[in-house]
Structure formats: structure tokens, C-alpha cells
PDB file of N, CA, C and O in Angstrom:
ATOM      1  N   MET A   1     -59.729  50.908  77.288  1.00  0.00           N
ATOM      2  CA  MET A   1     -59.817  50.148  78.491  1.00  0.00           C
ATOM      3  C   MET A   1     -59.575  48.649  78.179  1.00  0.00           C
ATOM      4  O   MET A   1     -58.980  47.918  78.970  1.00  0.00           O
ATOM      5  N   ILE A   2     -60.063  48.227  76.989  1.00  0.00           N
ATOM      6  CA  ILE A   2     -59.893  46.783  76.670  1.00  0.00           C
ATOM      7  C   ILE A   2     -58.460  46.466  76.540  1.00  0.00           C
ATOM      8  O   ILE A   2     -57.995  45.477  77.106  1.00  0.00           O
ATOM      9  N   ASP A   3     -57.702  47.294  75.788  1.00  0.00           N
ATOM     10  CA  ASP A   3     -56.278  47.082  75.601  1.00  0.00           C
ATOM     11  C   ASP A   3     -55.528  47.065  76.912  1.00  0.00           C
ATOM     12  O   ASP A   3     -54.710  46.180  77.164  1.00  0.00           O
ATOM     13  N   ILE A   4     -55.808  48.037  77.738  1.00  0.00           N
ATOM     14  CA  ILE A   4     -55.105  48.099  78.997  1.00  0.00           C
ATOM     15  C   ILE A   4     -55.347  46.873  79.902  1.00  0.00           C
ATOM     16  O   ILE A   4     -54.447  46.338  80.550  1.00  0.00           O
ATOM     17  N   HIS A   5     -56.673  46.459  79.897  1.00  0.00           N
ATOM     18  CA  HIS A   5     -57.042  45.269  80.715  1.00  0.00           C
ATOM     19  C   HIS A   5     -56.307  44.018  80.261  1.00  0.00           C
ATOM     20  O   HIS A   5     -55.756  43.249  81.049  1.00  0.00           O
ATOM     21  N   ILE A   6     -56.334  43.856  78.880  1.00  0.00           N
ATOM     22  CA  ILE A   6     -55.661  42.605  78.384  1.00  0.00           C
ATOM     23  C   ILE A   6     -54.166  42.676  78.608  1.00  0.00           C
ATOM     24  O   ILE A   6     -53.536  41.679  78.961  1.00  0.00           O
ATOM     25  N   TYR A   7     -53.577  43.894  78.396  1.00  0.00           N
ATOM     26  CA  TYR A   7     -52.160  44.043  78.614  1.00  0.00           C
ATOM     27  C   TYR A   7     -51.753  43.656  80.098  1.00  0.00           C
ATOM     28  O   TYR A   7     -50.793  42.924  80.337  1.00  0.00           O
ATOM     29  N   ASP A   8     -52.532  44.188  81.029  1.00  0.00           N
ATOM     30  CA  ASP A   8     -52.250  43.965  82.331  1.00  0.00           C
ATOM     31  C   ASP A   8     -52.422  42.494  82.722  1.00  0.00           C
ATOM     32  O   ASP A   8     -51.780  42.050  83.673  1.00  0.00           O
ATOM     33  N   CYS A   9     -53.215  41.767  82.066  1.00  0.00           N
ATOM     34  CA  CYS A   9     -53.378  40.337  82.296  1.00  0.00           C
ATOM     35  C   CYS A   9     -52.248  39.492  81.822  1.00  0.00           C
ATOM     36  O   CYS A   9     -52.076  38.365  82.286  1.00  0.00           O
ATOM     37  N   LEU A  10     -51.464  40.007  80.901  1.00  0.00           N
ATOM     38  CA  LEU A  10     -50.324  39.200  80.402  1.00  0.00           C
ATOM     39  C   LEU A  10     -49.332  39.157  81.475  1.00  0.00           C
ATOM     40  O   LEU A  10     -49.196  40.107  82.246  1.00  0.00           O
ATOM     41  N   SER A  11     -48.592  38.025  81.557  1.00  0.00           N
ATOM     42  CA  SER A  11     -47.765  37.795  82.746  1.00  0.00           C
ATOM     43  C   SER A  11     -46.231  38.188  82.544  1.00  0.00           C
ATOM     44  O   SER A  11     -45.525  38.474  83.511  1.00  0.00           O
ATOM     45  N   THR A  12     -45.768  38.186  81.267  1.00  0.00           N
ATOM     46  CA  THR A  12     -44.350  38.477  81.164  1.00  0.00           C
ATOM     47  C   THR A  12     -44.149  39.719  80.269  1.00  0.00           C
ATOM     48  O   THR A  12     -45.025  40.066  79.477  1.00  0.00           O
ATOM     49  N   ASP A  13     -42.969  40.391  80.408  1.00  0.00           N
ATOM     50  CA  ASP A  13     -42.653  41.475  79.520  1.00  0.00           C
ATOM     51  C   ASP A  13     -42.637  41.028  78.040  1.00  0.00           C
ATOM     52  O   ASP A  13     -43.056  41.775  77.155  1.00  0.00           O
ATOM     53  N   GLU A  14     -42.175  39.872  77.804  1.00  0.00           N
ATOM     54  CA  GLU A  14     -42.107  39.361  76.410  1.00  0.00           C
ATOM     55  C   GLU A  14     -43.550  39.254  75.876  1.00  0.00           C
ATOM     56  O   GLU A  14     -43.797  39.735  74.770  1.00  0.00           O
ATOM     57  N   GLU A  15     -44.436  38.702  76.534  1.00  0.00           N
ATOM     58  CA  GLU A  15     -45.835  38.648  76.143  1.00  0.00           C
ATOM     59  C   GLU A  15     -46.452  40.025  75.928  1.00  0.00           C
ATOM     60  O   GLU A  15     -47.200  40.220  74.971  1.00  0.00           O
ATOM     61  N   LYS A  16     -46.151  40.978  76.800  1.00  0.00           N
ATOM     62  CA  LYS A  16     -46.694  42.337  76.669  1.00  0.00           C
ATOM     63  C   LYS A  16     -46.126  43.017  75.416  1.00  0.00           C
ATOM     64  O   LYS A  16     -46.861  43.687  74.690  1.00  0.00           O
ATOM     65  N   THR A  17     -44.792  42.845  75.154  1.00  0.00           N
ATOM     66  CA  THR A  17     -44.190  43.442  73.974  1.00  0.00           C
ATOM     67  C   THR A  17     -44.867  42.855  72.732  1.00  0.00           C
ATOM     68  O   THR A  17     -45.311  43.593  71.852  1.00  0.00           O
ATOM     69  N   LYS A  18     -44.941  41.520  72.669  1.00  0.00           N
ATOM     70  CA  LYS A  18     -45.603  40.922  71.526  1.00  0.00           C
ATOM     71  C   LYS A  18     -47.016  41.370  71.299  1.00  0.00           C
ATOM     72  O   LYS A  18     -47.470  41.497  70.162  1.00  0.00           O
ATOM     73  N   TYR A  19     -47.694  41.604  72.364  1.00  0.00           N
ATOM     74  CA  TYR A  19     -49.169  42.085  72.324  1.00  0.00           C
ATOM     75  C   TYR A  19     -49.146  43.442  71.699  1.00  0.00           C
ATOM     76  O   TYR A  19     -49.880  43.707  70.748  1.00  0.00           O
ATOM     77  N   ILE A  20     -48.287  44.336  72.235  1.00  0.00           N
ATOM     78  CA  ILE A  20     -48.220  45.690  71.629  1.00  0.00           C
ATOM     79  C   ILE A  20     -47.867  45.713  70.114  1.00  0.00           C
ATOM     80  O   ILE A  20     -48.420  46.487  69.333  1.00  0.00           O
ATOM     81  N   GLU A  21     -46.938  44.840  69.757  1.00  0.00           N
ATOM     82  CA  GLU A  21     -46.462  44.716  68.376  1.00  0.00           C
ATOM     83  C   GLU A  21     -47.531  44.119  67.472  1.00  0.00           C
ATOM     84  O   GLU A  21     -47.457  44.348  66.265  1.00  0.00           O
ATOM     85  N   THR A  22     -48.526  43.368  67.961  1.00  0.00           N
ATOM     86  CA  THR A  22     -49.492  42.748  67.215  1.00  0.00           C
ATOM     87  C   THR A  22     -50.452  43.690  66.656  1.00  0.00           C
ATOM     88  O   THR A  22     -50.976  44.553  67.361  1.00  0.00           O
ATOM     89  N   HIS A  23     -50.728  43.541  65.279  1.00  0.00           N
ATOM     90  CA  HIS A  23     -51.642  44.493  64.707  1.00  0.00           C
ATOM     91  C   HIS A  23     -53.050  43.819  64.477  1.00  0.00           C
ATOM     92  O   HIS A  23     -53.111  42.608  64.266  1.00  0.00           O
ATOM     93  N   THR A  24     -54.073  44.533  64.514  1.00  0.00           N
ATOM     94  CA  THR A  24     -55.535  44.267  64.470  1.00  0.00           C
ATOM     95  C   THR A  24     -55.997  43.780  65.747  1.00  0.00           C
ATOM     96  O   THR A  24     -55.330  43.000  66.427  1.00  0.00           O
ATOM     97  N   THR A  25     -57.136  44.231  66.086  1.00  0.00           N
ATOM     98  CA  THR A  25     -57.799  43.895  67.388  1.00  0.00           C
ATOM     99  C   THR A  25     -58.011  42.412  67.537  1.00  0.00           C
ATOM    100  O   THR A  25     -57.689  41.835  68.576  1.00  0.00           O
ATOM    101  N   ILE A  26     -58.546  41.792  66.513  1.00  0.00           N
ATOM    102  CA  ILE A  26     -58.822  40.342  66.704  1.00  0.00           C
ATOM    103  C   ILE A  26     -57.613  39.504  66.896  1.00  0.00           C
ATOM    104  O   ILE A  26     -57.646  38.529  67.647  1.00  0.00           O
ATOM    105  N   LYS A  27     -56.531  39.856  66.233  1.00  0.00           N
ATOM    106  CA  LYS A  27     -55.217  39.169  66.474  1.00  0.00           C
ATOM    107  C   LYS A  27     -54.789  39.286  67.855  1.00  0.00           C
ATOM    108  O   LYS A  27     -54.398  38.313  68.501  1.00  0.00           O
ATOM    109  N   LYS A  28     -54.869  40.626  68.376  1.00  0.00           N
ATOM    110  CA  LYS A  28     -54.363  40.792  69.709  1.00  0.00           C
ATOM    111  C   LYS A  28     -55.313  40.036  70.783  1.00  0.00           C
ATOM    112  O   LYS A  28     -54.816  39.498  71.773  1.00  0.00           O
ATOM    113  N   LEU A  29     -56.632  40.026  70.547  1.00  0.00           N
ATOM    114  CA  LEU A  29     -57.420  39.211  71.385  1.00  0.00           C
ATOM    115  C   LEU A  29     -57.100  37.740  71.455  1.00  0.00           C
ATOM    116  O   LEU A  29     -57.003  37.104  72.505  1.00  0.00           O
ATOM    117  N   ASN A  30     -56.940  37.241  70.193  1.00  0.00           N
ATOM    118  CA  ASN A  30     -56.597  35.825  70.030  1.00  0.00           C
ATOM    119  C   ASN A  30     -55.312  35.504  70.628  1.00  0.00           C
ATOM    120  O   ASN A  30     -55.165  34.447  71.241  1.00  0.00           O
ATOM    121  N   TYR A  31     -54.297  36.415  70.480  1.00  0.00           N
ATOM    122  CA  TYR A  31     -52.950  36.235  71.071  1.00  0.00           C
ATOM    123  C   TYR A  31     -53.073  36.060  72.612  1.00  0.00           C
ATOM    124  O   TYR A  31     -52.460  35.195  73.238  1.00  0.00           O
ATOM    125  N   ALA A  32     -53.923  36.962  73.158  1.00  0.00           N
ATOM    126  CA  ALA A  32     -54.077  36.941  74.622  1.00  0.00           C
ATOM    127  C   ALA A  32     -54.617  35.633  75.028  1.00  0.00           C
ATOM    128  O   ALA A  32     -54.146  35.008  75.978  1.00  0.00           O
ATOM    129  N   VAL A  33     -55.611  35.214  74.310  1.00  0.00           N
ATOM    130  CA  VAL A  33     -56.274  33.888  74.626  1.00  0.00           C
ATOM    131  C   VAL A  33     -55.262  32.740  74.582  1.00  0.00           C
ATOM    132  O   VAL A  33     -55.281  31.835  75.416  1.00  0.00           O
ATOM    133  N   GLU A  34     -54.364  32.810  73.564  1.00  0.00           N
ATOM    134  CA  GLU A  34     -53.288  31.760  73.468  1.00  0.00           C
ATOM    135  C   GLU A  34     -52.307  31.852  74.656  1.00  0.00           C
ATOM    136  O   GLU A  34     -51.650  30.868  74.997  1.00  0.00           O
ATOM    137  N   GLN A  35     -52.217  33.000  75.261  1.00  0.00           N
ATOM    138  CA  GLN A  35     -51.281  33.144  76.396  1.00  0.00           C
ATOM    139  C   GLN A  35     -51.944  32.770  77.656  1.00  0.00           C
ATOM    140  O   GLN A  35     -51.344  32.884  78.724  1.00  0.00           O
ATOM    141  N   GLY A  36     -53.246  32.294  77.583  1.00  0.00           N
ATOM    142  CA  GLY A  36     -53.963  31.887  78.776  1.00  0.00           C
ATOM    143  C   GLY A  36     -54.747  32.981  79.512  1.00  0.00           C
ATOM    144  O   GLY A  36     -55.170  32.797  80.653  1.00  0.00           O
ATOM    145  N   VAL A  37     -54.934  34.131  78.831  1.00  0.00           N
ATOM    146  CA  VAL A  37     -55.696  35.187  79.350  1.00  0.00           C
ATOM    147  C   VAL A  37     -57.196  34.844  79.120  1.00  0.00           C
ATOM    148  O   VAL A  37     -57.604  34.432  78.035  1.00  0.00           O
ATOM    149  N   ASN A  38     -57.989  35.036  80.197  1.00  0.00           N
ATOM    150  CA  ASN A  38     -59.446  34.881  80.074  1.00  0.00           C
ATOM    151  C   ASN A  38     -60.098  36.167  79.461  1.00  0.00           C
ATOM    152  O   ASN A  38     -60.432  37.120  80.166  1.00  0.00           O
ATOM    153  N   VAL A  39     -60.254  36.132  78.127  1.00  0.00           N
ATOM    154  CA  VAL A  39     -60.748  37.313  77.480  1.00  0.00           C
ATOM    155  C   VAL A  39     -62.294  37.210  77.449  1.00  0.00           C
ATOM    156  O   VAL A  39     -62.847  36.237  76.936  1.00  0.00           O
ATOM    157  N   PRO A  40     -62.937  38.172  77.974  1.00  0.00           N
ATOM    158  CA  PRO A  40     -64.434  38.171  77.973  1.00  0.00           C
ATOM    159  C   PRO A  40     -65.011  38.233  76.609  1.00  0.00           C
ATOM    160  O   PRO A  40     -64.498  38.924  75.729  1.00  0.00           O
ATOM    161  N   GLU A  41     -66.117  37.487  76.420  1.00  0.00           N
ATOM    162  CA  GLU A  41     -66.718  37.404  75.090  1.00  0.00           C
ATOM    163  C   GLU A  41     -67.141  38.811  74.601  1.00  0.00           C
ATOM    164  O   GLU A  41     -67.180  39.075  73.399  1.00  0.00           O
ATOM    165  N   ASP A  42     -67.459  39.710  75.569  1.00  0.00           N
ATOM    166  CA  ASP A  42     -67.893  41.043  75.261  1.00  0.00           C
ATOM    167  C   ASP A  42     -66.739  41.781  74.431  1.00  0.00           C
ATOM    168  O   ASP A  42     -67.048  42.587  73.553  1.00  0.00           O
ATOM    169  N   TYR A  43     -65.506  41.510  74.705  1.00  0.00           N
ATOM    170  CA  TYR A  43     -64.429  42.144  73.995  1.00  0.00           C
ATOM    171  C   TYR A  43     -64.395  41.772  72.529  1.00  0.00           C
ATOM    172  O   TYR A  43     -64.067  42.567  71.648  1.00  0.00           O
ATOM    173  N   PHE A  44     -64.760  40.496  72.318  1.00  0.00           N
ATOM    174  CA  PHE A  44     -64.821  40.022  70.932  1.00  0.00           C
ATOM    175  C   PHE A  44     -66.067  40.647  70.220  1.00  0.00           C
ATOM    176  O   PHE A  44     -66.004  40.975  69.035  1.00  0.00           O
ATOM    177  N   LEU A  45     -67.140  40.795  70.930  1.00  0.00           N
ATOM    178  CA  LEU A  45     -68.323  41.325  70.339  1.00  0.00           C
ATOM    179  C   LEU A  45     -68.200  42.876  69.990  1.00  0.00           C
ATOM    180  O   LEU A  45     -68.782  43.345  69.012  1.00  0.00           O
ATOM    181  N   LEU A  46     -67.406  43.649  70.848  1.00  0.00           N
ATOM    182  CA  LEU A  46     -67.172  44.921  70.583  1.00  0.00           C
ATOM    183  C   LEU A  46     -66.058  45.306  69.550  1.00  0.00           C
ATOM    184  O   LEU A  46     -65.876  46.468  69.187  1.00  0.00           O
ATOM    185  N   GLN A  47     -65.368  44.294  69.129  1.00  0.00           N
ATOM    186  CA  GLN A  47     -64.149  44.376  68.274  1.00  0.00           C
ATOM    187  C   GLN A  47     -64.447  45.224  66.951  1.00  0.00           C
ATOM    188  O   GLN A  47     -63.626  46.054  66.561  1.00  0.00           O
ATOM    189  N   PRO A  48     -65.605  44.997  66.298  1.00  0.00           N
ATOM    190  CA  PRO A  48     -65.884  45.786  65.093  1.00  0.00           C
ATOM    191  C   PRO A  48     -66.014  47.311  65.416  1.00  0.00           C
ATOM    192  O   PRO A  48     -65.485  48.156  64.694  1.00  0.00           O
ATOM    193  N   LEU A  49     -66.688  47.605  66.453  1.00  0.00           N
ATOM    194  CA  LEU A  49     -66.826  48.936  66.882  1.00  0.00           C
ATOM    195  C   LEU A  49     -65.495  49.599  67.279  1.00  0.00           C
ATOM    196  O   LEU A  49     -65.216  50.725  66.867  1.00  0.00           O
ATOM    197  N   TYR A  50     -64.698  48.916  68.059  1.00  0.00           N
ATOM    198  CA  TYR A  50     -63.419  49.414  68.466  1.00  0.00           C
ATOM    199  C   TYR A  50     -62.529  49.564  67.197  1.00  0.00           C
ATOM    200  O   TYR A  50     -61.799  50.553  67.126  1.00  0.00           O
ATOM    201  N   ASN A  51     -62.542  48.649  66.193  1.00  0.00           N
ATOM    202  CA  ASN A  51     -61.779  48.761  65.000  1.00  0.00           C
ATOM    203  C   ASN A  51     -62.114  50.036  64.248  1.00  0.00           C
ATOM    204  O   ASN A  51     -61.235  50.814  63.876  1.00  0.00           O
ATOM    205  N   ASP A  52     -63.399  50.229  64.034  1.00  0.00           N
ATOM    206  CA  ASP A  52     -63.749  51.491  63.341  1.00  0.00           C
ATOM    207  C   ASP A  52     -63.261  52.717  63.924  1.00  0.00           C
ATOM    208  O   ASP A  52     -62.769  53.585  63.204  1.00  0.00           O
ATOM    209  N   ALA A  53     -63.361  52.859  65.201  1.00  0.00           N
ATOM    210  CA  ALA A  53     -62.800  54.071  65.904  1.00  0.00           C
ATOM    211  C   ALA A  53     -61.299  54.208  65.773  1.00  0.00           C
ATOM    212  O   ALA A  53     -60.774  55.320  65.739  1.00  0.00           O
ATOM    213  N   LEU A  54     -60.589  53.057  65.698  1.00  0.00           N
ATOM    214  CA  LEU A  54     -59.110  53.194  65.602  1.00  0.00           C
ATOM    215  C   LEU A  54     -58.639  53.532  64.175  1.00  0.00           C
ATOM    216  O   LEU A  54     -57.497  53.962  64.014  1.00  0.00           O
ATOM    217  N   HIS A  55     -59.475  53.353  63.130  1.00  0.00           N
ATOM    218  CA  HIS A  55     -58.983  53.557  61.847  1.00  0.00           C
ATOM    219  C   HIS A  55     -59.608  54.685  61.091  1.00  0.00           C
ATOM    220  O   HIS A  55     -59.749  54.659  59.869  1.00  0.00           O
ATOM    221  N   LEU A  56     -59.984  55.695  61.870  1.00  0.00           N
ATOM    222  CA  LEU A  56     -60.364  57.019  61.220  1.00  0.00           C
ATOM    223  C   LEU A  56     -59.201  57.596  60.626  1.00  0.00           C
ATOM    224  O   LEU A  56     -58.102  57.481  61.169  1.00  0.00           O
ATOM    225  N   ASN A  57     -59.381  58.280  59.425  1.00  0.00           N
ATOM    226  CA  ASN A  57     -58.202  58.774  58.714  1.00  0.00           C
ATOM    227  C   ASN A  57     -58.462  60.104  57.960  1.00  0.00           C
ATOM    228  O   ASN A  57     -59.472  60.774  58.175  1.00  0.00           O
ATOM    229  N   GLU A  58     -57.573  60.432  57.130  1.00  0.00           N
ATOM    230  CA  GLU A  58     -57.685  61.686  56.353  1.00  0.00           C
ATOM    231  C   GLU A  58     -58.776  61.605  55.275  1.00  0.00           C
ATOM    232  O   GLU A  58     -59.264  62.649  54.842  1.00  0.00           O
ATOM    233  N   ASN A  59     -59.161  60.460  54.846  1.00  0.00           N
ATOM    234  CA  ASN A  59     -60.093  60.333  53.773  1.00  0.00           C
ATOM    235  C   ASN A  59     -61.501  60.675  54.340  1.00  0.00           C
ATOM    236  O   ASN A  59     -62.056  59.905  55.123  1.00  0.00           O
ATOM    237  N   VAL A  60     -62.062  61.823  53.940  1.00  0.00           N
ATOM    238  CA  VAL A  60     -63.261  62.356  54.486  1.00  0.00           C
ATOM    239  C   VAL A  60     -64.463  61.397  54.359  1.00  0.00           C
ATOM    240  O   VAL A  60     -65.211  61.151  55.306  1.00  0.00           O
ATOM    241  N   ASN A  61     -64.594  60.884  53.150  1.00  0.00           N
ATOM    242  CA  ASN A  61     -65.788  59.940  52.905  1.00  0.00           C
ATOM    243  C   ASN A  61     -65.659  58.665  53.718  1.00  0.00           C
ATOM    244  O   ASN A  61     -66.642  58.199  54.294  1.00  0.00           O
ATOM    245  N   ALA A  62     -64.497  58.108  53.773  1.00  0.00           N
ATOM    246  CA  ALA A  62     -64.320  56.894  54.647  1.00  0.00           C
ATOM    247  C   ALA A  62     -64.492  57.131  56.111  1.00  0.00           C
ATOM    248  O   ALA A  62     -65.053  56.321  56.849  1.00  0.00           O
ATOM    249  N   THR A  63     -63.985  58.284  56.510  1.00  0.00           N
ATOM    250  CA  THR A  63     -64.149  58.646  57.984  1.00  0.00           C
ATOM    251  C   THR A  63     -65.649  58.913  58.267  1.00  0.00           C
ATOM    252  O   THR A  63     -66.149  58.498  59.313  1.00  0.00           O
ATOM    253  N   LYS A  64     -66.364  59.587  57.366  1.00  0.00           N
ATOM    254  CA  LYS A  64     -67.770  59.856  57.562  1.00  0.00           C
ATOM    255  C   LYS A  64     -68.510  58.541  57.671  1.00  0.00           C
ATOM    256  O   LYS A  64     -69.317  58.376  58.587  1.00  0.00           O
ATOM    257  N   ASN A  65     -68.276  57.625  56.800  1.00  0.00           N
ATOM    258  CA  ASN A  65     -68.869  56.312  56.770  1.00  0.00           C
ATOM    259  C   ASN A  65     -68.609  55.563  58.122  1.00  0.00           C
ATOM    260  O   ASN A  65     -69.498  54.925  58.686  1.00  0.00           O
ATOM    261  N   LYS A  66     -67.389  55.677  58.584  1.00  0.00           N
ATOM    262  CA  LYS A  66     -67.064  54.873  59.764  1.00  0.00           C
ATOM    263  C   LYS A  66     -67.742  55.550  60.988  1.00  0.00           C
ATOM    264  O   LYS A  66     -68.251  54.861  61.872  1.00  0.00           O
ATOM    265  N   ILE A  67     -67.743  56.864  61.025  1.00  0.00           N
ATOM    266  CA  ILE A  67     -68.449  57.546  62.117  1.00  0.00           C
ATOM    267  C   ILE A  67     -69.979  57.162  62.068  1.00  0.00           C
ATOM    268  O   ILE A  67     -70.584  56.924  63.113  1.00  0.00           O
ATOM    269  N   GLN A  68     -70.559  57.108  60.900  1.00  0.00           N
ATOM    270  CA  GLN A  68     -71.970  56.734  60.853  1.00  0.00           C
ATOM    271  C   GLN A  68     -72.134  55.284  61.376  1.00  0.00           C
ATOM    272  O   GLN A  68     -73.033  54.962  62.154  1.00  0.00           O
ATOM    273  N   SER A  69     -71.208  54.444  60.895  1.00  0.00           N
ATOM    274  CA  SER A  69     -71.296  53.056  61.383  1.00  0.00           C
ATOM    275  C   SER A  69     -71.191  52.940  62.838  1.00  0.00           C
ATOM    276  O   SER A  69     -71.883  52.140  63.468  1.00  0.00           O
ATOM    277  N   ILE A  70     -70.293  53.762  63.412  1.00  0.00           N
ATOM    278  CA  ILE A  70     -70.086  53.651  64.883  1.00  0.00           C
ATOM    279  C   ILE A  70     -71.381  54.168  65.580  1.00  0.00           C
ATOM    280  O   ILE A  70     -71.814  53.555  66.557  1.00  0.00           O
ATOM    281  N   CYS A  71     -71.970  55.209  65.135  1.00  0.00           N
ATOM    282  CA  CYS A  71     -73.114  55.745  65.741  1.00  0.00           C
ATOM    283  C   CYS A  71     -74.274  54.833  65.701  1.00  0.00           C
ATOM    284  O   CYS A  71     -75.011  54.727  66.681  1.00  0.00           O
ATOM    285  N   LEU A  72     -74.487  54.107  64.507  1.00  0.00           N
ATOM    286  CA  LEU A  72     -75.550  53.159  64.413  1.00  0.00           C
ATOM    287  C   LEU A  72     -75.325  51.958  65.381  1.00  0.00           C
ATOM    288  O   LEU A  72     -76.270  51.455  65.989  1.00  0.00           O
ATOM    289  N   LYS A  73     -74.089  51.532  65.501  1.00  0.00           N
ATOM    290  CA  LYS A  73     -73.822  50.462  66.423  1.00  0.00           C
ATOM    291  C   LYS A  73     -74.027  50.898  67.983  1.00  0.00           C
ATOM    292  O   LYS A  73     -74.522  50.129  68.806  1.00  0.00           O
ATOM    293  N   LEU A  74     -73.627  52.109  68.270  1.00  0.00           N
ATOM    294  CA  LEU A  74     -73.804  52.588  69.594  1.00  0.00           C
ATOM    295  C   LEU A  74     -75.303  52.875  69.925  1.00  0.00           C
ATOM    296  O   LEU A  74     -75.697  52.976  71.086  1.00  0.00           O
ATOM    297  N   ASP A  75     -76.066  52.993  68.899  1.00  0.00           N
ATOM    298  CA  ASP A  75     -77.550  53.233  69.105  1.00  0.00           C
ATOM    299  C   ASP A  75     -78.268  51.929  69.498  1.00  0.00           C
ATOM    300  O   ASP A  75     -79.436  51.984  69.881  1.00  0.00           O
ATOM    301  N   ASN A  76     -77.620  50.779  69.417  1.00  0.00           N
ATOM    302  CA  ASN A  76     -78.138  49.497  69.678  1.00  0.00           C
ATOM    303  C   ASN A  76     -78.147  49.295  71.222  1.00  0.00           C
ATOM    304  O   ASN A  76     -77.101  49.418  71.860  1.00  0.00           O
ATOM    305  N   ILE A  77     -79.324  48.986  71.819  1.00  0.00           N
ATOM    306  CA  ILE A  77     -79.376  48.845  73.272  1.00  0.00           C
ATOM    307  C   ILE A  77     -78.564  47.701  73.751  1.00  0.00           C
ATOM    308  O   ILE A  77     -78.106  47.789  74.890  1.00  0.00           O
ATOM    309  N   VAL A  78     -78.317  46.633  73.045  1.00  0.00           N
ATOM    310  CA  VAL A  78     -77.528  45.494  73.391  1.00  0.00           C
ATOM    311  C   VAL A  78     -76.034  46.001  73.547  1.00  0.00           C
ATOM    312  O   VAL A  78     -75.362  45.769  74.552  1.00  0.00           O
ATOM    313  N   VAL A  79     -75.579  46.722  72.443  1.00  0.00           N
ATOM    314  CA  VAL A  79     -74.265  47.228  72.453  1.00  0.00           C
ATOM    315  C   VAL A  79     -74.121  48.227  73.564  1.00  0.00           C
ATOM    316  O   VAL A  79     -73.061  48.238  74.190  1.00  0.00           O
ATOM    317  N   GLN A  80     -75.029  49.025  73.855  1.00  0.00           N
ATOM    318  CA  GLN A  80     -74.909  50.017  74.998  1.00  0.00           C
ATOM    319  C   GLN A  80     -74.764  49.224  76.228  1.00  0.00           C
ATOM    320  O   GLN A  80     -73.976  49.641  77.077  1.00  0.00           O
ATOM    321  N   GLY A  81     -75.412  48.144  76.439  1.00  0.00           N
ATOM    322  CA  GLY A  81     -75.306  47.315  77.702  1.00  0.00           C
ATOM    323  C   GLY A  81     -73.937  46.721  77.786  1.00  0.00           C
ATOM    324  O   GLY A  81     -73.331  46.683  78.857  1.00  0.00           O
ATOM    325  N   ILE A  82     -73.469  46.284  76.730  1.00  0.00           N
ATOM    326  CA  ILE A  82     -72.011  45.646  76.746  1.00  0.00           C
ATOM    327  C   ILE A  82     -71.029  46.667  77.108  1.00  0.00           C
ATOM    328  O   ILE A  82     -70.114  46.404  77.887  1.00  0.00           O
ATOM    329  N   VAL A  83     -71.187  47.903  76.540  1.00  0.00           N
ATOM    330  CA  VAL A  83     -70.177  48.964  76.816  1.00  0.00           C
ATOM    331  C   VAL A  83     -70.332  49.374  78.256  1.00  0.00           C
ATOM    332  O   VAL A  83     -69.301  49.650  78.869  1.00  0.00           O
ATOM    333  N   LYS A  84     -71.465  49.447  78.856  1.00  0.00           N
ATOM    334  CA  LYS A  84     -71.655  49.753  80.257  1.00  0.00           C
ATOM    335  C   LYS A  84     -70.994  48.780  81.095  1.00  0.00           C
ATOM    336  O   LYS A  84     -70.365  49.180  82.075  1.00  0.00           O
ATOM    337  N   ARG A  85     -71.068  47.475  80.810  1.00  0.00           N
ATOM    338  CA  ARG A  85     -70.403  46.440  81.675  1.00  0.00           C
ATOM    339  C   ARG A  85     -68.957  46.568  81.656  1.00  0.00           C
ATOM    340  O   ARG A  85     -68.297  46.125  82.596  1.00  0.00           O
ATOM    341  N   ILE A  86     -68.367  47.184  80.581  1.00  0.00           N
ATOM    342  CA  ILE A  86     -66.869  47.253  80.529  1.00  0.00           C
ATOM    343  C   ILE A  86     -66.387  48.514  81.208  1.00  0.00           C
ATOM    344  O   ILE A  86     -65.264  48.545  81.710  1.00  0.00           O
ATOM    345  N   GLU A  87     -67.176  49.525  81.240  1.00  0.00           N
ATOM    346  CA  GLU A  87     -66.720  50.777  81.900  1.00  0.00           C
ATOM    347  C   GLU A  87     -66.177  50.585  83.269  1.00  0.00           C
ATOM    348  O   GLU A  87     -65.769  51.552  83.912  1.00  0.00           O
TER     349      GLU A  87
END
């Protein structure tokens, strides 16, 4: 939802293409800010959670650790409130 919202806020096809081609969440969010998009602070706060979910891979141990990390973050009441605001 965050990617879609930011993408829709970009005004030109060139900006949208550059956004899609940009790697890492924080760079995408910063790029959007540079283009004049009002990126909510919540998007920056959720960035570590969002990144973990995007980078699950074939390495069983790394994936297990990332899933545990995501679960611990989602168990936090403050994080839950931020996620609910974005839905």
C-alpha cells in the first residue's frame, strides 16, 4: 500500500519510472520527498518492517530470523497502531 500511495503521488511518468527503478525502501521514500511528495512519518517508521518482508529468500536460517523479527515488531502495540492508520 505504501509503494502504491507514493507512486500515485508522483506527478510525471519520469518520476514514476525513477521511483520504480530505485532500490531500497529508504531511498524510494527519500526520492519521493525530493520530488515534493508529502511522505508521512509513519512510512519511515515502518520501513524496517517493510524491508524485512521484502527480503525473504531461500536461506532458511536468514528467513527464519527475519520472520521472527517481523513477528516481534508486529507484536508491538505502537507498530500495530501505525499499521492500522495506513490500512
